[in-house]
Structures are given as C-alpha cells and as structure tokens.
C-alpha positions in Angstrom: 19.0 -12.4 3.0 17.2 -15.3 4.7 16.4 -18.4 2.7 13.5 -20.5 4.0 12.9 -23.9 2.6 9.5 -25.4 3.6 6.8 -27.5 2.2 4.0 -25.0 2.8 1.5 -26.9 0.8 2.0 -30.3 2.4 -0.7 -32.0 4.4 -0.6 -31.5 8.1 0.9 -28.0 7.8 -0.9 -26.1 10.6 0.5 -22.6 10.1 2.5 -21.0 7.4 5.8 -19.6 8.6 5.2 -15.8 9.1 8.3 -15.0 6.9 6.5 -16.7 4.0 3.3 -14.7 4.2 4.9 -11.9 2.2 5.3 -14.4 -0.7 2.3 -16.6 -0.2 -0.5 -14.1 0.5 0.0 -12.0 -2.7 -0.1 -15.2 -4.7 -3.2 -16.5 -2.9 -4.9 -13.1 -3.4 -4.1 -13.1 -7.1 -5.6 -16.6 -7.4 -8.8 -15.7 -5.5 -9.2 -12.4 -7.5 -8.9 -14.4 -10.7 -11.4 -16.9 -9.5 -13.8 -14.1 -8.5 -13.4 -12.7 -12.0 -14.6 -16.0 -13.5 -17.4 -16.3 -10.9 -18.5 -12.7 -11.7 -18.6 -13.3 -15.4 -20.7 -16.5 -15.0 -22.9 -14.9 -12.3 -22.0 -17.7 -9.9 -22.6 -16.6 -6.3 -19.7 -16.9 -3.9 -18.9 -16.0 -0.3 -15.2 -16.1 0.6 -14.1 -15.3 4.2 -10.5 -14.4 5.0 -9.8 -15.2 8.7 -7.4 -12.8 10.3 -6.8 -12.4 14.1 -10.3 -13.5 15.2 -10.4 -17.3 14.9 -13.5 -18.7 13.1 -13.4 -22.2 14.5 -17.1 -22.4 15.3 -18.0 -21.2 11.8 -15.6 -23.7 10.3 -17.3 -26.5 12.2 -20.6 -25.8 10.4 -19.0 -26.7 7.0 -16.8 -29.3 5.4 -13.1 -29.3 5.9 -11.2 -28.9 2.6 -7.6 -28.0 3.6 -6.4 -27.3 0.1 -4.4 -24.8 -1.9 -6.7 -22.2 -3.6 -6.9 -22.5 -7.3 -9.3 -21.1 -9.9 -10.6 -24.6 -10.7 -11.2 -25.7 -7.1 -13.0 -22.4 -6.2 -15.1 -22.7 -9.3 -16.1 -26.3 -8.3 -16.8 -25.4 -4.7 -19.3 -22.7 -5.8 -20.7 -24.5 -8.9 -24.5 -24.1 -8.7 -25.4 -27.7 -8.0 -22.4 -28.7 -5.9 -23.1 -29.7 -2.2 -21.0 -26.8 -0.8 -22.1 -23.9 -3.1 -24.5 -22.2 -0.8 -22.2 -21.7 2.2 -19.1 -19.7 2.7 -15.5 -20.7 2.0 -13.0 -19.9 4.8 -9.4 -19.0 4.0 -7.1 -19.6 6.9 -3.3 -19.1 6.6 -3.4 -18.9 2.8 -5.3 -22.2 2.4 -9.0 -23.1 1.8 -9.7 -24.4 5.3 -13.4 -25.2 4.8 -16.4 -24.7 2.5 -20.2 -24.8 2.8 -20.0 -22.9 6.2 -22.9 -21.1 7.7 -22.4 -17.5 8.7 -24.4 -15.4 11.1 -26.7 -13.0 9.3 -26.5 -9.3 10.0 -29.4 -7.8 12.0 -28.9 -4.5 10.3 -32.2 -3.7 8.7 -31.0 -0.7 6.8 -29.3 -2.9 4.2 -30.4 -2.3 0.6 -33.1 -4.6 -0.7 -30.8 -5.3 -3.7 -28.6 -7.3 -1.4 -29.5 -10.9 -0.6 -28.6 -13.5 2.0 -25.0 -13.8 0.9 -24.5 -10.0 1.5 -26.3 -10.2 4.9 -24.1 -13.2 5.9 -20.9 -11.3 4.8 -22.0 -8.3 6.9 -22.9 -10.6 9.8 -19.5 -12.3 10.1 -17.7 -8.9 9.5 -19.7 -7.4 12.4 -18.7 -10.3 14.7 -15.0 -10.6 13.7 -12.1 -8.9 12.0 -12.6 -11.1 8.9 -12.6 -9.7 5.4 -15.3 -11.1 3.2 -15.6 -11.2 -0.5 -19.1 -11.6 -2.0 -19.9 -12.3 -5.7 -23.6 -11.7 -6.5 -25.3 -14.4 -8.4 -27.9 -11.9 -9.6 -25.6 -9.3 -11.0 -22.0 -10.7 -10.8 -21.1 -7.6 -8.7 -18.1 -8.1 -6.4 -18.3 -6.6 -2.9 -16.2 -6.6 0.2 -17.5 -6.6 3.8 -15.3 -5.6 6.7 -16.1 -4.2 10.1 -19.9 -4.3 9.5 -19.6 -2.2 6.3 -20.1 -3.5 2.8 -18.5 -1.8 -0.3 -19.7 -2.8 -3.8 -18.7 -2.8 -7.4 -15.1 -3.8 -7.2 -13.1 -4.3 -10.4 -10.6 -7.2 -10.3 -7.6 -4.9 -9.9 -9.3 -3.0 -7.1 -10.3 -6.3 -5.4 -6.7 -7.6 -5.6 -5.2 -4.3 -4.3 -7.7 -4.1 -1.4 -7.2 -7.8 -0.4 -3.4 -7.4 -0.5 -3.7 -4.4 1.8 -6.3 -5.9 4.2 -4.7 -9.4 4.4 -1.0 -8.8 4.1 -0.5 -5.4 5.7 -3.1 -5.8 8.5 -1.4 -9.1 9.3 2.0 -7.4 9.6 0.4 -4.7 11.8 -1.1 -7.4 14.0 2.2 -9.1 14.4 4.0 -5.8 15.2 1.3 -5.1 17.9 1.6 -8.6 19.3 5.4 -8.2 19.5 5.1 -4.8 21.2 2.7 -6.3 23.8 4.9 -9.2 24.4 7.9 -6.9 24.9 6.0 -4.7 27.3 4.9 -7.8 29.3 8.5 -9.0 29.5 9.5 -5.6 30.9 6.6 -5.6 33.4 7.7 -9.1 34.6 11.2 -7.9 35.3 
C-alpha cells in the first residue's frame, strides 16, 4: 500500500497527484451531482464543463478565475440567477472549480431540438471541439443533460448522472494515462 500525504486543496496547487484522482474524483463527482440535484429542483440553469485531455485555457480566459474546491453552496452561488457569473459555464480542472462565467462556442448543428436553448447549444459546441464532458441543468424544466463528443443525452437522474460522470471522468482519465504511458514507452524504444 502506498500512503500519500498532500495538501490537495491548498492554494497554488497546480495539479492533483494522479494517485489521488481515484479518491478525489469520486468525491468531486458526488458533490457536483448533489449540487445539480439542488439546481434541478429550483430550476436554476447551469453549465458545468469537465476538462479532460483537451486543455480549455482559451475558454477559461473568457471567465473569472475561481480556483476553489467544489461545494454545493459555492456552485449554488455561482449559478444563482442574479449573480455576475450565472450565465456562463463553470470549468472543472483537476477536481477544482477553475473558472466560472466562461463563454463557450455554440454548436452550428441546426438539427438540435427547439426545446434546447443556448446552454444546450454551448454544451454541444464545446463537446464538438474538445473531449470535455459537459453537464447542463435546464432553467426551463430542471432537466439534467450531458453533452460529450457532439452528442447530448437528456433526462438524467442523480444516480445516473453520478455513475456516468464517474465513468467518463475517472475511467477515461485512467485510459488516457495508460495510453500516454504506452506512447512514452514506445518512443523510448524507438530512441534506442
């Protein structure tokens, strides 16, 4: 067993140690799913982007840097109807709220249902241009959706949302790290 002691929530922490992702990500996913449940019940619109391998630095620059540990209260305040950051997207990077109030590119897909508004188009837009996973809470219906790879799925329950996010964030991150390790190993062999 390996014991890792680190202040993962401290200021100035740039990256979470990969070994800790197995502990931190499920906790963060549970917090965000809980916040989405509250937002859904109050029909408070939200747009939450999980950065994965594709870095979203240009999008982050359009918003306000937050650099905070996710909590139900903080997420509720960021998306509160009259707050300055409520209309933009919140970006989650390495298990932390990196920025909020960010502008996302809108999808140019004109076959999107008329029931879906600008938040859904923005979620699709960023998912078409990156490997991000995006959670949308509709302010009209309270419906929770996920956009990934240019496809949007709707009507998630909280348990379904949490399960899907754990899979997409944690397992895809592990797969990405394995692929990177394989590529690095192959490059080392080629260099010899």
